[in-house]
TORKOL-4160 file (C-alpha; in steps of 0.2 Angstrom, whole numbers, padded with zeros to 4 digits, m for minus):
491
<pt num="1" X="0000" Y="0001" Z="0001"/>
<pt num="2" X="0009" Y="0017" Z="m0005"/>
<pt num="3" X="0014" Y="0030" Z="0009"/>
<pt num="4" X="0004" Y="0044" Z="0010"/>
<pt num="5" X="0013" Y="0058" Z="0019"/>
<pt num="6" X="0008" Y="0073" Z="0029"/>
<pt num="7" X="0011" Y="0082" Z="0014"/>
<pt num="8" X="m0002" Y="0074" Z="0005"/>
<pt num="9" X="0009" Y="0066" Z="m0008"/>
<pt num="10" X="0007" Y="0047" Z="m0012"/>
<pt num="11" X="0025" Y="0045" Z="m0016"/>
<pt num="12" X="0041" Y="0054" Z="m0022"/>
<pt num="13" X="0058" Y="0051" Z="m0023"/>
<pt num="14" X="0073" Y="0059" Z="m0015"/>
<pt num="15" X="0088" Y="0063" Z="m0024"/>
<pt num="16" X="0104" Y="0067" Z="m0013"/>
<pt num="17" X="0117" Y="0079" Z="m0020"/>
<pt num="18" X="0135" Y="0077" Z="m0014"/>
<pt num="19" X="0151" Y="0078" Z="m0024"/>
<pt num="20" X="0138" Y="0080" Z="m0041"/>
<pt num="21" X="0132" Y="0096" Z="m0039"/>
<pt num="22" X="0125" Y="0097" Z="m0058"/>
<pt num="23" X="0110" Y="0092" Z="m0069"/>
<pt num="24" X="0118" Y="0087" Z="m0084"/>
<pt num="25" X="0126" Y="0068" Z="m0083"/>
<pt num="26" X="0120" Y="0067" Z="m0067"/>
<pt num="27" X="0113" Y="0048" Z="m0065"/>
<pt num="28" X="0104" Y="0049" Z="m0051"/>
<pt num="29" X="0092" Y="0064" Z="m0055"/>
<pt num="30" X="0090" Y="0058" Z="m0072"/>
<pt num="31" X="0084" Y="0040" Z="m0064"/>
<pt num="32" X="0071" Y="0048" Z="m0052"/>
<pt num="33" X="0065" Y="0062" Z="m0064"/>
<pt num="34" X="0063" Y="0045" Z="m0077"/>
<pt num="35" X="0052" Y="0036" Z="m0063"/>
<pt num="36" X="0037" Y="0048" Z="m0065"/>
<pt num="37" X="0037" Y="0051" Z="m0046"/>
<pt num="38" X="0038" Y="0069" Z="m0038"/>
<pt num="39" X="0058" Y="0072" Z="m0039"/>
<pt num="40" X="0065" Y="0081" Z="m0021"/>
<pt num="41" X="0082" Y="0087" Z="m0025"/>
<pt num="42" X="0091" Y="0087" Z="m0006"/>
<pt num="43" X="0107" Y="0091" Z="0002"/>
<pt num="44" X="0111" Y="0087" Z="0019"/>
<pt num="45" X="0126" Y="0095" Z="0028"/>
<pt num="46" X="0135" Y="0084" Z="0040"/>
<pt num="47" X="0154" Y="0089" Z="0041"/>
<pt num="48" X="0155" Y="0078" Z="0058"/>
<pt num="49" X="0152" Y="0061" Z="0049"/>
<pt num="50" X="0168" Y="0066" Z="0038"/>
<pt num="51" X="0179" Y="0072" Z="0053"/>
<pt num="52" X="0194" Y="0074" Z="0051"/>
<pt num="53" X="0192" Y="0075" Z="0031"/>
<pt num="54" X="0175" Y="0087" Z="0033"/>
<pt num="55" X="0178" Y="0102" Z="0020"/>
<pt num="56" X="0190" Y="0115" Z="0023"/>
<pt num="57" X="0189" Y="0133" Z="0022"/>
<pt num="58" X="0191" Y="0137" Z="0004"/>
<pt num="59" X="0181" Y="0121" Z="0001"/>
<pt num="60" X="0167" Y="0128" Z="0011"/>
<pt num="61" X="0166" Y="0145" Z="0002"/>
<pt num="62" X="0166" Y="0136" Z="m0014"/>
<pt num="63" X="0152" Y="0124" Z="m0008"/>
<pt num="64" X="0141" Y="0137" Z="m0004"/>
<pt num="65" X="0144" Y="0148" Z="m0020"/>
<pt num="66" X="0140" Y="0129" Z="m0031"/>
<pt num="67" X="0124" Y="0125" Z="m0018"/>
<pt num="68" X="0118" Y="0144" Z="m0023"/>
<pt num="69" X="0118" Y="0140" Z="m0042"/>
<pt num="70" X="0112" Y="0122" Z="m0041"/>
<pt num="71" X="0096" Y="0129" Z="m0032"/>
<pt num="72" X="0094" Y="0142" Z="m0046"/>
<pt num="73" X="0096" Y="0127" Z="m0061"/>
<pt num="74" X="0085" Y="0118" Z="m0051"/>
<pt num="75" X="0072" Y="0131" Z="m0051"/>
<pt num="76" X="0073" Y="0135" Z="m0069"/>
<pt num="77" X="0068" Y="0116" Z="m0071"/>
<pt num="78" X="0052" Y="0117" Z="m0056"/>
<pt num="79" X="0063" Y="0111" Z="m0043"/>
<pt num="80" X="0071" Y="0117" Z="m0030"/>
<pt num="81" X="0086" Y="0110" Z="m0017"/>
<pt num="82" X="0079" Y="0106" Z="m0001"/>
<pt num="83" X="0095" Y="0108" Z="0013"/>
<pt num="84" X="0093" Y="0099" Z="0029"/>
<pt num="85" X="0107" Y="0097" Z="0042"/>
<pt num="86" X="0114" Y="0082" Z="0047"/>
<pt num="87" X="0117" Y="0065" Z="0051"/>
<pt num="88" X="0112" Y="0060" Z="0035"/>
<pt num="89" X="0101" Y="0045" Z="0040"/>
<pt num="90" X="0090" Y="0055" Z="0051"/>
<pt num="91" X="0090" Y="0070" Z="0041"/>
<pt num="92" X="0084" Y="0056" Z="0026"/>
<pt num="93" X="0072" Y="0047" Z="0038"/>
<pt num="94" X="0064" Y="0065" Z="0040"/>
<pt num="95" X="0062" Y="0070" Z="0024"/>
<pt num="96" X="0055" Y="0053" Z="0019"/>
<pt num="97" X="0041" Y="0053" Z="0035"/>
<pt num="98" X="0036" Y="0072" Z="0028"/>
<pt num="99" X="0034" Y="0068" Z="0010"/>
<pt num="100" X="0030" Y="0050" Z="0008"/>
<pt num="101" X="0045" Y="0045" Z="m0002"/>
<pt num="102" X="0047" Y="0028" Z="m0007"/>
<pt num="103" X="0065" Y="0029" Z="m0015"/>
<pt num="104" X="0081" Y="0038" Z="m0012"/>
<pt num="105" X="0094" Y="0041" Z="m0027"/>
<pt num="106" X="0112" Y="0046" Z="m0026"/>
<pt num="107" X="0128" Y="0044" Z="m0033"/>
<pt num="108" X="0142" Y="0035" Z="m0025"/>
<pt num="109" X="0156" Y="0042" Z="m0016"/>
<pt num="110" X="0173" Y="0032" Z="m0012"/>
<pt num="111" X="0182" Y="0041" Z="0004"/>
<pt num="112" X="0182" Y="0027" Z="0017"/>
<pt num="113" X="0171" Y="0037" Z="0030"/>
<pt num="114" X="0160" Y="0041" Z="0018"/>
<pt num="115" X="0158" Y="0024" Z="0010"/>
<pt num="116" X="0155" Y="0014" Z="0027"/>
<pt num="117" X="0143" Y="0030" Z="0032"/>
<pt num="118" X="0134" Y="0026" Z="0015"/>
<pt num="119" X="0132" Y="0006" Z="0019"/>
<pt num="120" X="0125" Y="0007" Z="0035"/>
<pt num="121" X="0113" Y="0021" Z="0028"/>
<pt num="122" X="0106" Y="0010" Z="0013"/>
<pt num="123" X="0104" Y="m0005" Z="0025"/>
<pt num="124" X="0094" Y="0005" Z="0037"/>
<pt num="125" X="0083" Y="0014" Z="0024"/>
<pt num="126" X="0080" Y="m0003" Z="0014"/>
<pt num="127" X="0074" Y="m0010" Z="0032"/>
<pt num="128" X="0061" Y="0005" Z="0032"/>
<pt num="129" X="0055" Y="m0002" Z="0015"/>
<pt num="130" X="0064" Y="0012" Z="0005"/>
<pt num="131" X="0071" Y="0009" Z="m0011"/>
<pt num="132" X="0089" Y="0013" Z="m0013"/>
<pt num="133" X="0096" Y="0017" Z="m0030"/>
<pt num="134" X="0116" Y="0022" Z="m0031"/>
<pt num="135" X="0124" Y="0026" Z="m0047"/>
<pt num="136" X="0143" Y="0032" Z="m0054"/>
<pt num="137" X="0144" Y="0051" Z="m0060"/>
<pt num="138" X="0162" Y="0055" Z="m0052"/>
<pt num="139" X="0173" Y="0041" Z="m0061"/>
<pt num="140" X="0177" Y="0034" Z="m0079"/>
<pt num="141" X="0180" Y="0019" Z="m0072"/>
<pt num="142" X="0176" Y="0013" Z="m0055"/>
<pt num="143" X="0189" Y="0006" Z="m0042"/>
<pt num="144" X="0183" Y="m0012" Z="m0041"/>
<pt num="145" X="0183" Y="m0014" Z="m0061"/>
<pt num="146" X="0200" Y="m0011" Z="m0066"/>
<pt num="147" X="0211" Y="m0026" Z="m0059"/>
<pt num="148" X="0229" Y="m0033" Z="m0061"/>
<pt num="149" X="0229" Y="m0050" Z="m0071"/>
<pt num="150" X="0232" Y="m0057" Z="m0053"/>
<pt num="151" X="0215" Y="m0050" Z="m0049"/>
<pt num="152" X="0223" Y="m0036" Z="m0035"/>
<pt num="153" X="0223" Y="m0015" Z="m0036"/>
<pt num="154" X="0237" Y="m0010" Z="m0046"/>
<pt num="155" X="0249" Y="0002" Z="m0038"/>
<pt num="156" X="0258" Y="0008" Z="m0053"/>
<pt num="157" X="0251" Y="0019" Z="m0063"/>
<pt num="158" X="0255" Y="0016" Z="m0080"/>
<pt num="159" X="0249" Y="m0001" Z="m0082"/>
<pt num="160" X="0233" Y="0004" Z="m0072"/>
<pt num="161" X="0230" Y="0017" Z="m0086"/>
<pt num="162" X="0233" Y="0005" Z="m0101"/>
<pt num="163" X="0220" Y="m0007" Z="m0093"/>
<pt num="164" X="0209" Y="0008" Z="m0092"/>
<pt num="165" X="0212" Y="0011" Z="m0110"/>
<pt num="166" X="0209" Y="m0008" Z="m0115"/>
<pt num="167" X="0192" Y="m0009" Z="m0107"/>
<pt num="168" X="0174" Y="m0003" Z="m0111"/>
<pt num="169" X="0176" Y="0016" Z="m0115"/>
<pt num="170" X="0169" Y="0028" Z="m0105"/>
<pt num="171" X="0148" Y="0030" Z="m0108"/>
<pt num="172" X="0142" Y="0046" Z="m0117"/>
<pt num="173" X="0136" Y="0058" Z="m0103"/>
<pt num="174" X="0118" Y="0061" Z="m0101"/>
<pt num="175" X="0108" Y="0076" Z="m0105"/>
<pt num="176" X="0101" Y="0086" Z="m0091"/>
<pt num="177" X="0083" Y="0081" Z="m0086"/>
<pt num="178" X="0068" Y="0093" Z="m0095"/>
<pt num="179" X="0055" Y="0099" Z="m0083"/>
<pt num="180" X="0056" Y="0092" Z="m0066"/>
<pt num="181" X="0039" Y="0087" Z="m0057"/>
<pt num="182" X="0038" Y="0092" Z="m0039"/>
<pt num="183" X="0030" Y="0089" Z="m0025"/>
<pt num="184" X="0012" Y="0099" Z="m0021"/>
<pt num="185" X="0020" Y="0106" Z="m0006"/>
<pt num="186" X="0039" Y="0107" Z="m0003"/>
<pt num="187" X="0047" Y="0101" Z="0016"/>
<pt num="188" X="0055" Y="0116" Z="0024"/>
<pt num="189" X="0073" Y="0119" Z="0020"/>
<pt num="190" X="0086" Y="0126" Z="0029"/>
<pt num="191" X="0093" Y="0143" Z="0020"/>
<pt num="192" X="0110" Y="0141" Z="0015"/>
<pt num="193" X="0117" Y="0157" Z="0026"/>
<pt num="194" X="0114" Y="0145" Z="0041"/>
<pt num="195" X="0126" Y="0132" Z="0037"/>
<pt num="196" X="0139" Y="0148" Z="0039"/>
<pt num="197" X="0149" Y="0139" Z="0025"/>
<pt num="198" X="0155" Y="0157" Z="0020"/>
<pt num="199" X="0169" Y="0166" Z="0030"/>
<pt num="200" X="0165" Y="0178" Z="0042"/>
<pt num="201" X="0181" Y="0189" Z="0039"/>
<pt num="202" X="0182" Y="0194" Z="0021"/>
<pt num="203" X="0196" Y="0183" Z="0015"/>
<pt num="204" X="0187" Y="0175" Z="0000"/>
<pt num="205" X="0189" Y="0191" Z="m0013"/>
<pt num="206" X="0205" Y="0183" Z="m0022"/>
<pt num="207" X="0195" Y="0168" Z="m0024"/>
<pt num="208" X="0178" Y="0178" Z="m0030"/>
<pt num="209" X="0189" Y="0187" Z="m0042"/>
<pt num="210" X="0198" Y="0170" Z="m0049"/>
<pt num="211" X="0182" Y="0158" Z="m0050"/>
<pt num="212" X="0163" Y="0155" Z="m0057"/>
<pt num="213" X="0158" Y="0142" Z="m0045"/>
<pt num="214" X="0144" Y="0131" Z="m0051"/>
<pt num="215" X="0140" Y="0121" Z="m0067"/>
<pt num="216" X="0138" Y="0136" Z="m0080"/>
<pt num="217" X="0156" Y="0141" Z="m0076"/>
<pt num="218" X="0163" Y="0122" Z="m0077"/>
<pt num="219" X="0155" Y="0123" Z="m0094"/>
<pt num="220" X="0164" Y="0139" Z="m0097"/>
<pt num="221" X="0182" Y="0133" Z="m0091"/>
<pt num="222" X="0179" Y="0117" Z="m0104"/>
<pt num="223" X="0175" Y="0125" Z="m0118"/>
<pt num="224" X="0189" Y="0138" Z="m0114"/>
<pt num="225" X="0203" Y="0124" Z="m0113"/>
<pt num="226" X="0197" Y="0114" Z="m0127"/>
<pt num="227" X="0198" Y="0130" Z="m0138"/>
<pt num="228" X="0212" Y="0138" Z="m0134"/>
<pt num="229" X="0223" Y="0129" Z="m0122"/>
<pt num="230" X="0224" Y="0110" Z="m0129"/>
<pt num="231" X="0235" Y="0111" Z="m0144"/>
<pt num="232" X="0247" Y="0119" Z="m0132"/>
<pt num="233" X="0244" Y="0108" Z="m0117"/>
<pt num="234" X="0259" Y="0096" Z="m0119"/>
<pt num="235" X="0272" Y="0108" Z="m0118"/>
<pt num="236" X="0262" Y="0122" Z="m0108"/>
<pt num="237" X="0255" Y="0112" Z="m0094"/>
<pt num="238" X="0273" Y="0115" Z="m0085"/>
<pt num="239" X="0272" Y="0134" Z="m0086"/>
<pt num="240" X="0263" Y="0141" Z="m0071"/>
<pt num="241" X="0264" Y="0159" Z="m0078"/>
<pt num="242" X="0253" Y="0154" Z="m0093"/>
<pt num="243" X="0235" Y="0147" Z="m0093"/>
<pt num="244" X="0237" Y="0132" Z="m0102"/>
<pt num="245" X="0230" Y="0119" Z="m0091"/>
<pt num="246" X="0210" Y="0114" Z="m0089"/>
<pt num="247" X="0209" Y="0123" Z="m0070"/>
<pt num="248" X="0196" Y="0112" Z="m0070"/>
<pt num="249" X="0199" Y="0104" Z="m0054"/>
<pt num="250" X="0187" Y="0113" Z="m0042"/>
<pt num="251" X="0172" Y="0109" Z="m0054"/>
<pt num="252" X="0177" Y="0091" Z="m0054"/>
<pt num="253" X="0180" Y="0092" Z="m0036"/>
<pt num="254" X="0161" Y="0096" Z="m0033"/>
<pt num="255" X="0155" Y="0088" Z="m0048"/>
<pt num="256" X="0150" Y="0104" Z="m0057"/>
<pt num="257" X="0157" Y="0093" Z="m0072"/>
<pt num="258" X="0159" Y="0075" Z="m0073"/>
<pt num="259" X="0174" Y="0066" Z="m0080"/>
<pt num="260" X="0164" Y="0059" Z="m0095"/>
<pt num="261" X="0159" Y="0077" Z="m0100"/>
<pt num="262" X="0177" Y="0082" Z="m0100"/>
<pt num="263" X="0181" Y="0065" Z="m0109"/>
<pt num="264" X="0169" Y="0068" Z="m0123"/>
<pt num="265" X="0174" Y="0087" Z="m0126"/>
<pt num="266" X="0192" Y="0083" Z="m0126"/>
<pt num="267" X="0191" Y="0070" Z="m0138"/>
<pt num="268" X="0178" Y="0078" Z="m0149"/>
<pt num="269" X="0188" Y="0093" Z="m0151"/>
<pt num="270" X="0205" Y="0083" Z="m0155"/>
<pt num="271" X="0194" Y="0071" Z="m0168"/>
<pt num="272" X="0185" Y="0087" Z="m0176"/>
<pt num="273" X="0200" Y="0093" Z="m0186"/>
<pt num="274" X="0212" Y="0076" Z="m0182"/>
<pt num="275" X="0227" Y="0089" Z="m0181"/>
<pt num="276" X="0244" Y="0080" Z="m0173"/>
<pt num="277" X="0244" Y="0095" Z="m0161"/>
<pt num="278" X="0227" Y="0092" Z="m0154"/>
<pt num="279" X="0227" Y="0074" Z="m0156"/>
<pt num="280" X="0244" Y="0073" Z="m0143"/>
<pt num="281" X="0236" Y="0086" Z="m0133"/>
<pt num="282" X="0219" Y="0077" Z="m0129"/>
<pt num="283" X="0232" Y="0061" Z="m0126"/>
<pt num="284" X="0243" Y="0071" Z="m0114"/>
<pt num="285" X="0227" Y="0079" Z="m0106"/>
<pt num="286" X="0218" Y="0063" Z="m0103"/>
<pt num="287" X="0232" Y="0053" Z="m0095"/>
<pt num="288" X="0232" Y="0067" Z="m0082"/>
<pt num="289" X="0212" Y="0064" Z="m0080"/>
<pt num="290" X="0220" Y="0046" Z="m0078"/>
<pt num="291" X="0229" Y="0050" Z="m0062"/>
<pt num="292" X="0214" Y="0057" Z="m0055"/>
<pt num="293" X="0207" Y="0039" Z="m0057"/>
<pt num="294" X="0221" Y="0031" Z="m0050"/>
<pt num="295" X="0221" Y="0041" Z="m0035"/>
<pt num="296" X="0202" Y="0035" Z="m0031"/>
<pt num="297" X="0208" Y="0017" Z="m0037"/>
<pt num="298" X="0221" Y="0019" Z="m0022"/>
<pt num="299" X="0210" Y="0028" Z="m0011"/>
<pt num="300" X="0198" Y="0014" Z="m0012"/>
<pt num="301" X="0210" Y="0000" Z="m0012"/>
<pt num="302" X="0219" Y="0006" Z="0002"/>
<pt num="303" X="0209" Y="0017" Z="0015"/>
<pt num="304" X="0223" Y="0019" Z="0028"/>
<pt num="305" X="0232" Y="0032" Z="0015"/>
<pt num="306" X="0226" Y="0048" Z="0020"/>
<pt num="307" X="0234" Y="0046" Z="0037"/>
<pt num="308" X="0247" Y="0033" Z="0033"/>
<pt num="309" X="0259" Y="0029" Z="0021"/>
<pt num="310" X="0256" Y="0015" Z="0010"/>
<pt num="311" X="0275" Y="0012" Z="0010"/>
<pt num="312" X="0275" Y="0006" Z="0030"/>
<pt num="313" X="0294" Y="0009" Z="0031"/>
<pt num="314" X="0290" Y="0028" Z="0030"/>
<pt num="315" X="0281" Y="0027" Z="0047"/>
<pt num="316" X="0299" Y="0027" Z="0054"/>
<pt num="317" X="0304" Y="0041" Z="0044"/>
<pt num="318" X="0314" Y="0055" Z="0054"/>
<pt num="319" X="0302" Y="0070" Z="0051"/>
<pt num="320" X="0307" Y="0085" Z="0060"/>
<pt num="321" X="0294" Y="0096" Z="0069"/>
<pt num="322" X="0299" Y="0113" Z="0067"/>
<pt num="323" X="0283" Y="0125" Z="0070"/>
<pt num="324" X="0292" Y="0141" Z="0063"/>
<pt num="325" X="0300" Y="0133" Z="0047"/>
<pt num="326" X="0281" Y="0127" Z="0043"/>
<pt num="327" X="0274" Y="0143" Z="0047"/>
<pt num="328" X="0286" Y="0153" Z="0034"/>
<pt num="329" X="0283" Y="0137" Z="0021"/>
<pt num="330" X="0262" Y="0142" Z="0023"/>
<pt num="331" X="0264" Y="0159" Z="0020"/>
<pt num="332" X="0277" Y="0159" Z="0006"/>
<pt num="333" X="0291" Y="0169" Z="0017"/>
<pt num="334" X="0303" Y="0155" Z="0013"/>
<pt num="335" X="0317" Y="0164" Z="0004"/>
<pt num="336" X="0315" Y="0153" Z="m0013"/>
<pt num="337" X="0303" Y="0164" Z="m0026"/>
<pt num="338" X="0296" Y="0149" Z="m0033"/>
<pt num="339" X="0291" Y="0141" Z="m0017"/>
<pt num="340" X="0285" Y="0158" Z="m0011"/>
<pt num="341" X="0275" Y="0161" Z="m0027"/>
<pt num="342" X="0265" Y="0146" Z="m0027"/>
<pt num="343" X="0260" Y="0146" Z="m0008"/>
<pt num="344" X="0255" Y="0165" Z="m0010"/>
<pt num="345" X="0243" Y="0160" Z="m0026"/>
<pt num="346" X="0236" Y="0145" Z="m0015"/>
<pt num="347" X="0232" Y="0157" Z="m0002"/>
<pt num="348" X="0226" Y="0171" Z="m0013"/>
<pt num="349" X="0215" Y="0159" Z="m0026"/>
<pt num="350" X="0212" Y="0143" Z="m0016"/>
<pt num="351" X="0223" Y="0135" Z="m0029"/>
<pt num="352" X="0240" Y="0131" Z="m0038"/>
<pt num="353" X="0247" Y="0126" Z="m0054"/>
<pt num="354" X="0251" Y="0109" Z="m0053"/>
<pt num="355" X="0271" Y="0110" Z="m0057"/>
<pt num="356" X="0271" Y="0121" Z="m0042"/>
<pt num="357" X="0263" Y="0110" Z="m0032"/>
<pt num="358" X="0276" Y="0097" Z="m0035"/>
<pt num="359" X="0289" Y="0112" Z="m0029"/>
<pt num="360" X="0280" Y="0116" Z="m0013"/>
<pt num="361" X="0278" Y="0098" Z="m0008"/>
<pt num="362" X="0295" Y="0093" Z="m0012"/>
<pt num="363" X="0301" Y="0108" Z="m0003"/>
<pt num="364" X="0291" Y="0105" Z="0014"/>
<pt num="365" X="0297" Y="0085" Z="0015"/>
<pt num="366" X="0314" Y="0086" Z="0009"/>
<pt num="367" X="0321" Y="0102" Z="0010"/>
<pt num="368" X="0312" Y="0106" Z="0027"/>
<pt num="369" X="0310" Y="0088" Z="0033"/>
<pt num="370" X="0292" Y="0090" Z="0038"/>
<pt num="371" X="0280" Y="0077" Z="0037"/>
<pt num="372" X="0268" Y="0075" Z="0023"/>
<pt num="373" X="0252" Y="0074" Z="0032"/>
<pt num="374" X="0256" Y="0094" Z="0038"/>
<pt num="375" X="0257" Y="0098" Z="0018"/>
<pt num="376" X="0242" Y="0089" Z="0016"/>
<pt num="377" X="0232" Y="0098" Z="0030"/>
<pt num="378" X="0237" Y="0114" Z="0024"/>
<pt num="379" X="0230" Y="0110" Z="0006"/>
<pt num="380" X="0216" Y="0103" Z="0011"/>
<pt num="381" X="0211" Y="0119" Z="0023"/>
<pt num="382" X="0217" Y="0131" Z="0008"/>
<pt num="383" X="0213" Y="0122" Z="m0009"/>
<pt num="384" X="0196" Y="0127" Z="m0016"/>
<pt num="385" X="0199" Y="0108" Z="m0026"/>
<pt num="386" X="0204" Y="0098" Z="m0010"/>
<pt num="387" X="0199" Y="0080" Z="m0015"/>
<pt num="388" X="0204" Y="0067" Z="m0003"/>
<pt num="389" X="0210" Y="0054" Z="m0015"/>
<pt num="390" X="0220" Y="0066" Z="m0026"/>
<pt num="391" X="0228" Y="0077" Z="m0010"/>
<pt num="392" X="0233" Y="0059" Z="m0003"/>
<pt num="393" X="0242" Y="0052" Z="m0019"/>
<pt num="394" X="0250" Y="0069" Z="m0023"/>
<pt num="395" X="0257" Y="0071" Z="m0006"/>
<pt num="396" X="0264" Y="0054" Z="m0004"/>
<pt num="397" X="0270" Y="0052" Z="m0022"/>
<pt num="398" X="0280" Y="0068" Z="m0018"/>
<pt num="399" X="0285" Y="0061" Z="m0001"/>
<pt num="400" X="0290" Y="0045" Z="m0007"/>
<pt num="401" X="0280" Y="0034" Z="0003"/>
<pt num="402" X="0265" Y="0032" Z="m0010"/>
<pt num="403" X="0261" Y="0020" Z="m0025"/>
<pt num="404" X="0271" Y="0023" Z="m0040"/>
<pt num="405" X="0279" Y="0037" Z="m0029"/>
<pt num="406" X="0294" Y="0047" Z="m0035"/>
<pt num="407" X="0311" Y="0042" Z="m0028"/>
<pt num="408" X="0314" Y="0049" Z="m0012"/>
<pt num="409" X="0331" Y="0056" Z="m0021"/>
<pt num="410" X="0322" Y="0064" Z="m0033"/>
<pt num="411" X="0323" Y="0082" Z="m0023"/>
<pt num="412" X="0317" Y="0097" Z="m0034"/>
<pt num="413" X="0328" Y="0112" Z="m0034"/>
<pt num="414" X="0319" Y="0126" Z="m0031"/>
<pt num="415" X="0331" Y="0137" Z="m0039"/>
<pt num="416" X="0333" Y="0126" Z="m0058"/>
<pt num="417" X="0316" Y="0121" Z="m0057"/>
<pt num="418" X="0311" Y="0141" Z="m0058"/>
<pt num="419" X="0323" Y="0144" Z="m0070"/>
<pt num="420" X="0316" Y="0131" Z="m0082"/>
<pt num="421" X="0299" Y="0135" Z="m0081"/>
<pt num="422" X="0297" Y="0151" Z="m0076"/>
<pt num="423" X="0313" Y="0158" Z="m0085"/>
<pt num="424" X="0307" Y="0176" Z="m0087"/>
<pt num="425" X="0299" Y="0178" Z="m0071"/>
<pt num="426" X="0283" Y="0182" Z="m0074"/>
<pt num="427" X="0276" Y="0169" Z="m0061"/>
<pt num="428" X="0285" Y="0175" Z="m0048"/>
<pt num="429" X="0283" Y="0194" Z="m0053"/>
<pt num="430" X="0265" Y="0190" Z="m0051"/>
<pt num="431" X="0265" Y="0183" Z="m0034"/>
<pt num="432" X="0280" Y="0190" Z="m0025"/>
<pt num="433" X="0280" Y="0209" Z="m0030"/>
<pt num="434" X="0294" Y="0214" Z="m0020"/>
<pt num="435" X="0303" Y="0205" Z="m0034"/>
<pt num="436" X="0295" Y="0212" Z="m0050"/>
<pt num="437" X="0311" Y="0224" Z="m0053"/>
<pt num="438" X="0323" Y="0209" Z="m0051"/>
<pt num="439" X="0331" Y="0205" Z="m0068"/>
<pt num="440" X="0327" Y="0187" Z="m0074"/>
<pt num="441" X="0346" Y="0180" Z="m0071"/>
<pt num="442" X="0342" Y="0184" Z="m0053"/>
<pt num="443" X="0323" Y="0181" Z="m0049"/>
<pt num="444" X="0325" Y="0164" Z="m0043"/>
<pt num="445" X="0341" Y="0167" Z="m0033"/>
<pt num="446" X="0340" Y="0187" Z="m0026"/>
<pt num="447" X="0352" Y="0182" Z="m0012"/>
<pt num="448" X="0365" Y="0180" Z="m0025"/>
<pt num="449" X="0362" Y="0195" Z="m0033"/>
<pt num="450" X="0376" Y="0209" Z="m0033"/>
<pt num="451" X="0371" Y="0222" Z="m0022"/>
<pt num="452" X="0370" Y="0236" Z="m0036"/>
<pt num="453" X="0357" Y="0225" Z="m0045"/>
<pt num="454" X="0348" Y="0223" Z="m0028"/>
<pt num="455" X="0348" Y="0241" Z="m0026"/>
<pt num="456" X="0342" Y="0246" Z="m0041"/>
<pt num="457" X="0327" Y="0233" Z="m0039"/>
<pt num="458" X="0323" Y="0239" Z="m0021"/>
<pt num="459" X="0326" Y="0223" Z="m0014"/>
<pt num="460" X="0335" Y="0221" Z="0003"/>
<pt num="461" X="0336" Y="0203" Z="0008"/>
<pt num="462" X="0330" Y="0200" Z="0026"/>
<pt num="463" X="0319" Y="0216" Z="0026"/>
<pt num="464" X="0309" Y="0216" Z="0010"/>
<pt num="465" X="0310" Y="0200" Z="0006"/>
<pt num="466" X="0316" Y="0186" Z="0017"/>
<pt num="467" X="0334" Y="0175" Z="0015"/>
<pt num="468" X="0334" Y="0158" Z="0012"/>
<pt num="469" X="0327" Y="0149" Z="0027"/>
<pt num="470" X="0338" Y="0134" Z="0022"/>
<pt num="471" X="0353" Y="0130" Z="0012"/>
<pt num="472" X="0345" Y="0119" Z="m0002"/>
<pt num="473" X="0361" Y="0109" Z="m0005"/>
<pt num="474" X="0364" Y="0105" Z="0014"/>
<pt num="475" X="0344" Y="0100" Z="0016"/>
<pt num="476" X="0347" Y="0090" Z="0001"/>
<pt num="477" X="0360" Y="0081" Z="0010"/>
<pt num="478" X="0350" Y="0079" Z="0027"/>
<pt num="479" X="0336" Y="0072" Z="0018"/>
<pt num="480" X="0346" Y="0058" Z="0009"/>
<pt num="481" X="0352" Y="0054" Z="0025"/>
<pt num="482" X="0337" Y="0052" Z="0034"/>
<pt num="483" X="0331" Y="0039" Z="0019"/>
<pt num="484" X="0346" Y="0030" Z="0023"/>
<pt num="485" X="0341" Y="0029" Z="0041"/>
<pt num="486" X="0325" Y="0020" Z="0037"/>
<pt num="487" X="0332" Y="0010" Z="0025"/>
<pt num="488" X="0345" Y="0004" Z="0036"/>
<pt num="489" X="0331" Y="m0001" Z="0049"/>
<pt num="490" X="0323" Y="m0010" Z="0038"/>
<pt num="491" X="0336" Y="m0023" Z="0036"/>
């Protein structure tokens, strides 16, 4: 016998939005719309269920903007977003009781705490007689679908991606549903402002100037990339002063666009003209998208890695504990211009170029000998695209303690890396303006510049710009000695 709610509805379908804040290529929303029942879109704010990996400050700012735009898009279709506070099970059960919903639809997530919560939640809803349907909206290849010949998870990227490319191609993205059928009476919703996602002190002006959160902003960013940057991506992706990366990471993080949409758009652009440069650009970029898939593969199969190294011998690594050095790194005051430029870009915009992410991470764990966990925690709070899978993979890769990790003895030189990838110093001049008048020959090593050059540029080392907080050559030797100590201990 159909359930009748206090709102007079016989039945409805709840669509639980999470990291899938879009209408296009949203399988849960499409399936709910096709069911013929009234559709009630829901967002549940429940950070306590994801602690210690609840969204950080920059991610919360983005989330507020994205939810606002999702609600606007839903209203354009005849729906609206119902916002509730968690715990998630209690919120969904309450909505089921209020609306007479007979089904709950959602797109799957893969973080360890969330997977455990979702499993328990699904069982509880089914026990209440509620249909639960889940879908893949976040990945091209879900973690359990790609295995080695020995039926084990991959730990090296190249064979993982080869196996992905040899499997069934990703399905075409789904069109957004047409007009949404809503209930006769909408359940109450918490105002977004009440969630206090935006900062009380207005530190987000740089994010507002840099980004346009939401599905339409994601679509515009993708179009810009495939039309203007894809051709130049293979060489340009390592040049932080140039806008030749996709800058889609925050949009993918919140599911304002899905990887199937990106896959289709990149391939369509490359195949439309069949130019060798575009084909090469698509190959290189989609491989980078594959690293995102690999990150989720690792997080799913090795759920301890956000807290512990995949390579257990690194649990004995003699990390330093220097709060002053950590603070200098966080604030972009290390005295190494390329490092400081990256950290200041992060602080101002909630984002950092990927090449620079590798440099600042290497500097923290190898020059300063500070734990990768400290870096991961800082990135988690300051990155708008903070994603547990990608964040964990990136930091463990740099620290040498994860899957397919860079050898620990590979220590990026912040001077030579700057000279190679920011030869004219444009990136440094933008983010470290106190060095803007230095000639390119000295901008990545200002402490070595002749006194006359520093005077002409208005730079006083130790006053207007800090001296290096550590000597890179000595730091490299110390890092290699620390590595030798854990190797010796493992014998």
